[in-house]
N, C-alpha and C positions, 0 to 999 in steps of 0.2 A: 350660164348667162342667159338672159332673156332674148327674145326675138328683136332684131334690129328694125327700126322704123325710120322713115325719111321725113324730115321736117324742112320746110322752106321758111327762111327768115329774110325779110326785106331789110336792106340797109341803105342809108342815105349815101349817095355818091357825091361827086363834086357838085356844088351848087345845090339846087333843090331836086335834082334828078334822083331817082331811086333805082337800086339794083336789087339783086337777090343773092342769097347764100343758100345752098342746099346742104343739109346736114344729114348724116346717117347716125342715128342714136338708138341705143337699146330702148325697148318698149318701157322698161321700168323707169329709165331716166326721163323719157318723154312724159310719163304719167306724173312723176315727181314735179316736173316743170309745170305741167298743166294744173296740178293741185295748188302749187304755190301761186301761180298766176291767178287762179280763181279766187284764192283767199284775198288777193289784193284788188280784185275786180278788174283785172287786165287780161288781154288776150295773150296767147302764148308768144306771139311775135313781139308785142309790146314788152312783155316780161323779159324775153331773151335779149332784145336789143338794149334795154335799159341795164340789164345785168352785165352784158358784155361790154357796153360802153363804160360803165362804172369801173369794171375791172381793168379795162384798157387805160383809162385815165390814171388809176392807181399805179399801174406798172410804169407808165411814162413818167409820172411825178416821182416815183421811187428812184428813177434814173437821173432825174434833173434837180431835185430839191432835197437838200439835206441841211440839218441844223448842227451848229457847233457851239460849244461854250466859247466865251470871249477869248480866252487864252489859246484855245485850239484854233479858232478862226484866225487869230493873229499869226500863229505859226504856219497855218495853211497859206495865208496871203504872202507871207515872207518867202515861203518855198516857191510860190508862183512868180514872185517878183525877182528872185535871185536863183535862177536855175543853175545847176552845176554846169561847168564847161563841157562842150561836146567831147565825147570820147572817140576812140578810133572807129567803132562801129557806126556811130552817127555820122562822122565825117565821110566814111565810105558810102553810106546810104545817100548822103546829099550830093556826092559826086556822080552817082549813077543817073542815067537818063530814065525818066518815068516810063513805066510799061506801056502807057498809052501813046508814047512818042516813038517807040521802037518798032 
C-alpha cells in the first residue's frame, strides 16, 4: 500500500456555516481524486463534497423510495392496512415500561 496522506474537506453544517472533515487517505487515492477533479475543472474539495453528497443522497433515497408494480403495490398497501393481530411477544413488549422511563 502507498503512503497515507491527510486531506481536509469542508462541509456545510447547519444553515450557511461551514465545518471541516479531516481524512487520512492513501497517496494513490488522493492522486486519483486530484486527477478526476482536474479533469472536471474542480478543486479536490469541490469534487469530494459533490461526490460524497451524491452518494449520500443515493443511499438515503435507496432506503426511502421504491417502486412496485400495480399488483404488488396493492398487496403491500393491503398488508399495511390489515396487519396481523398482535402475538404474545408484541403484547408482552407493549406491557413493558420503556427503557427511558425506568
